[in-house]
Each structure stands twice: as structure tokens, then as C-alpha cells.
C-alpha positions in Angstrom: -9.3 47.7 69.8 -9.1 51.3 68.6 -10.9 50.2 65.4 -13.8 48.9 67.6 -14.0 52.3 69.3 -14.1 54.1 66.0 -16.9 51.8 64.9 -18.8 52.6 68.1 -18.6 56.3 67.1 -20.2 55.5 63.7 -22.9 53.4 65.5 -23.7 56.3 67.8 -24.0 58.6 64.9 -26.5 56.3 63.2 -28.4 56.1 66.6 -28.5 59.9 66.6 -30.2 59.8 63.2 -32.7 57.2 64.5 -33.5 59.0 67.7 -33.9 62.4 66.0 -36.5 60.8 63.7 -38.2 59.0 66.6 -38.5 62.3 68.6 -39.9 64.0 65.5 -42.7 61.5 65.0 -43.7 61.1 68.7 -47.1 62.6 69.4 -49.0 62.6 72.7 -52.2 61.3 71.1 -50.6 58.0 70.0 -49.9 55.0 72.2 -46.4 54.6 73.6 -46.7 50.8 72.9 -47.6 51.5 69.3 -44.4 53.5 68.8 -42.4 50.8 70.5 -44.0 48.1 68.4 -43.2 49.9 65.1 -39.6 50.3 66.2 -39.0 46.7 67.2 -41.1 45.0 64.6 -39.5 47.1 61.8 -36.0 46.2 63.0 -37.0 42.5 63.4 -38.0 42.4 59.7 -34.6 43.6 58.7 -32.7 41.4 61.1 -34.5 38.3 59.9 -32.6 37.7 56.7 -29.1 37.8 58.2 -30.3 35.5 61.0 -31.6 32.8 58.7 -28.3 33.0 56.7 -25.8 33.2 59.5 -27.6 32.8 62.8 -27.0 30.1 65.4 -28.6 29.5 68.8 -26.4 28.6 71.8 -27.3 25.6 74.0 -26.2 27.1 77.3 -29.0 28.2 79.6 -26.8 31.0 80.9 -27.0 32.6 77.4 -30.8 32.9 77.6 -30.7 34.3 81.2 -28.5 37.2 80.0 -30.7 37.6 77.0 -33.8 37.7 79.2 -32.2 40.4 81.4 -31.3 42.5 78.3 -34.9 42.2 76.9 -36.4 43.2 80.3 -34.2 46.2 81.0 -34.3 47.6 77.4 -38.1 47.2 77.3 -38.3 49.2 80.5 -35.8 51.8 79.3 -37.3 52.3 75.9 -40.9 52.6 77.1 -39.8 55.0 79.9 -37.9 57.2 77.4 -40.8 57.4 74.9 -43.2 58.3 77.7 -40.8 61.0 79.0 -40.5 62.4 75.5 -44.3 62.9 75.3 -44.6 64.8 78.6 -41.6 66.9 79.5 -38.8 69.2 78.2 -36.4 67.3 76.0 -33.3 69.1 77.1 -33.5 68.0 80.8 -34.5 64.5 79.7 -31.4 64.3 77.6 -29.2 65.3 80.6 -30.8 62.9 83.1 -30.9 59.9 80.7 -27.2 60.2 80.2 -26.6 58.6 83.6 -26.2 55.6 81.3 -22.6 56.8 80.6 -21.7 56.5 84.2 -23.4 53.2 84.8 -21.8 51.5 81.8 -18.3 52.9 82.7 -18.6 51.7 86.3 -19.9 48.3 85.4 -17.1 47.8 82.9 -14.4 48.7 85.3 -15.8 47.0 88.4 -17.4 43.8 87.0 -15.3 43.2 83.8 -12.0 44.6 85.2 -11.5 46.9 82.3 -8.5 49.2 82.6 -9.0 52.7 83.9 -6.6 55.7 84.3 -6.8 59.3 85.1 -7.2 60.2 81.4 -10.3 58.0 81.0 -11.9 59.5 84.2 -11.2 63.0 82.9 -12.7 62.0 79.6 -15.9 61.0 81.2 -16.0 64.2 83.3 -15.5 66.4 80.2 -18.2 64.5 78.3 -20.7 64.9 81.2 -19.9 68.7 81.5 -20.3 69.0 77.7 -23.7 67.3 77.9 -24.8 69.7 80.6 -23.5 72.7 78.6 -25.4 71.6 75.5 -28.7 70.7 77.0 -29.2 72.7 80.2 -31.5 75.7 79.7 -31.7 77.1 83.2 -34.8 75.2 84.0 -34.9 73.5 87.4 -34.8 69.7 87.3 -37.5 68.6 89.6 -38.3 65.0 90.1 -41.5 64.8 88.3 -42.7 61.5 86.8 -41.1 62.3 83.4 -37.7 63.0 85.0 -37.9 59.8 87.0 -38.7 57.9 83.8 -35.6 59.6 82.2 -33.4 58.3 85.0 -34.9 54.8 84.7 -34.2 54.9 81.0 -30.6 56.0 81.6 -29.9 53.3 84.2 -31.5 50.6 82.0 -29.4 51.6 78.9 -26.3 51.7 81.0 -26.8 48.2 82.4 -27.6 47.0 78.9 -24.0 47.4 77.7 -22.8 45.1 80.5 -25.4 42.4 79.9 -25.0 42.6 76.1 -21.3 42.0 76.7 -22.1 38.9 78.8 -24.7 37.6 76.3 -22.2 38.0 73.5 -19.9 35.4 75.1 -22.6 32.9 73.8 -24.5 34.6 70.9 -23.1 36.0 67.7 -24.3 39.5 66.9 -26.7 38.4 64.2 -28.5 35.9 66.5 -28.5 38.2 69.5 -30.2 41.1 67.6 -32.8 38.9 65.9 -33.8 37.1 69.0 -33.9 40.3 71.1 -36.1 42.1 68.6 -38.3 39.0 68.2 -38.9 38.8 71.9 -39.6 42.5 72.4 -42.1 42.4 69.5 -43.9 39.4 70.9 -44.0 40.9 74.4 -45.7 44.0 73.1 -48.5 42.0 71.5 -49.6 41.0 75.0 -50.0 44.6 76.1 -53.1 46.8 75.7 -53.2 49.5 73.0 -50.1 48.2 71.2 -51.8 47.9 67.8 -54.4 50.6 68.1 -52.2 53.4 66.6 -49.9 51.5 64.4 -51.8 52.2 61.2 -52.1 56.0 61.6 -48.5 56.4 62.7 -47.3 54.4 59.6 -49.6 56.3 57.3 -48.4 59.7 58.6 -44.7 59.0 59.0 -43.9 56.1 56.7 -40.7 57.4 55.1 -39.2 58.7 58.3 -39.9 55.3 59.9 -38.2 53.5 57.0 -35.0 55.7 57.3 -35.1 55.3 61.1 -35.2 51.4 60.9 -32.5 51.3 58.3 -30.2 53.4 60.5 -30.9 51.4 63.6 -30.4 48.1 61.6 -26.8 49.1 60.6 -26.1 51.1 63.8 -27.0 48.2 66.2 -24.9 45.7 64.3 -21.9 48.0 64.6 -22.6 48.7 68.3 -23.0 45.0 69.2 -19.8 44.1 67.3 -18.0 46.9 69.1 -19.2 45.7 72.5 -18.0 42.2 71.6 -14.6 43.4 70.6 -13.8 46.3 73.0 -14.2 47.6 76.5 -17.8 48.6 77.3 -16.5 51.5 79.4 -15.2 53.1 76.2 -17.5 51.6 73.6 -20.7 52.7 75.3 -19.3 56.1 76.1 -18.2 56.6 72.4 -21.5 55.5 71.1 -23.7 57.6 73.5 -21.5 60.7 73.0 -21.5 60.4 69.2 -25.3 59.9 69.4 -25.7 63.2 71.3 -23.3 65.1 69.1 -25.1 63.9 65.9 -28.5 64.9 67.2 -27.1 68.4 68.0 -25.5 68.7 64.5 -28.7 67.4 62.8 -30.7 69.9 64.7 -28.5 72.8 63.7 -28.0 71.9 60.0 -31.2 70.2 59.0 -33.9 71.2 61.5 -32.8 74.9 61.8 -32.4 74.7 65.6 -30.2 77.7 65.8 -31.1 78.6 69.4 -28.1 78.7 71.8 -25.8 77.6 69.0 -22.6 78.9 70.7 -23.5 76.9 73.8 -24.1 73.8 71.7 -20.8 74.1 69.9 -18.9 74.7 73.2 -20.5 71.6 74.7 -19.7 69.6 71.6 -16.1 70.6 71.8 -15.9 69.5 75.5 -17.5 66.2 74.5 -15.0 65.8 71.6 -12.1 66.5 73.9 -13.5 63.9 76.3 -13.7 61.3 73.6 -10.0 62.0 72.7 -8.9 61.5 76.3 -11.0 58.3 76.6 -9.7 56.7 73.4 -6.1 57.7 72.9 -4.6 58.0 76.4 
């Protein structure tokens, strides 16, 4: 099971690369639905080949109920987060959206009866403190629309880990990811303004989008496999924490974000200590 937890860390790092690029290309003037369509349709194209080689669809109705719940809550979470990115301070958004860590941890322990001990609880606490140290910039968190959207996104992503785990009792990872991206892409086609900005976004950010889709293609396979093999209370926390740490490191090393570097490094050390407690005790 430790191997699954290590794979989750790699998956989170790849998600960090993906999300850094997604933030970098998000502009207020372009439609939220256009960005979401590019993300899901791009992933769908990559997931299609493995699905046609190794995919299989379950016959149980329960499988599609869980899949439908995943599609609904991820759609809600992703759209909420993109909208929040466009309108408010990223640092506070990152703090609020990480409620997903608590949601996934609690659902794993309560509903899946995953083991919990004082070290795991302390690990979660250290990670949460580390996140606050990294991202909090002294600005008051007021419940504006963007901050509410951030909380909605965090709750949605936290619940996703649980429902993915339930869906994976029936689907193999190849099939789940293909059907999920297919449904999200089709759903967006019924919404207004989905296609209006696709062309200019692709023209302006083509290579960043390609790298982003390749990273998410590998990262989500690894994450789904980890969820299938391990405890979501640990897998999801590993993935989300690695995601945050990788975005901080990318910002420092590649994007020249040297502001508050001591605070970022201190928070990163707290998060790392939390991961150690969560995984090895």
C-alpha cells in the first residue's frame, strides 16, 4: 500500500504542473466553459486509445450511478474553481479550496472504515497549517462569491475521492477516465458560450495546453490507480499536498515568484512533515 501512496505523490506533482499552466492561461475575457471544454476534450482524446485497447464497461446500474455523481460534482467543482481564479486572489482561493483534504479524510474514515490514529490526525493538522503558512498573505477572507466558489470546489473535489473509490469497484481505471471525460465534454456542448473562445485560447496557448493535457493524462491514471489500491484518506491527502508543493516549487524556480520565499519554504517543510506522519506511522 505504501507504493500506492508514493504513486499518489507523483500524481499530485503532475497535477501541480497541470494547474500551474491552467492558472497561467486563464484570462477574464475568455469563457469559463471554453477553458473547461479544452481541458476535458483534450484529455478525452488522449484517454481514447487506451480505452479502445483495454476498456470494458460494467453491467451493474450502481456503477453508472456512482459515475454520474462523480461527473456532476467534478463539473461543479471545476467550473467553480476556474470562475474563482478569474475574479479573486489566488492565495486565499488555494487555502479555502483545500477543504477537500478534510472532506476526503473524513469520508474515508467514516464511510470506508479506513484506519486512523493520532499520527495521521497530526499529519493532516501539520499539512493544513503548512498550507495556511504558504498561502495566507494577511488579507481578510470575506465570503465573497469567489470565496464561496472556492469552498464549493474544495467540497466537490473532496467528495470526488470517495465516489471515485466506489466507482472503481466496478470500472477499471482506463474505462472510468474515458467515460468520465466523454460525459463532461458532451455536457459542455449543451451550455452557452462553450465553443466561442476555444479557437483564440488554442491559438494563444497551444503548447502550454499540450503540456498540461499530457501531464493530466499520466497524473490522473496514477491517481485513479492509487485510489483503487489504497486508502483515500491518505491517497487524496498525498496527491493534494504534492500538488500544492509542486506549484510552490514551480513558482519559485521557473516563474521567479520569489516573494515571501522563507514563508513558502517553512510551509512546505510543515506539509512534508505532515506527509511523513500520514504515510509512515
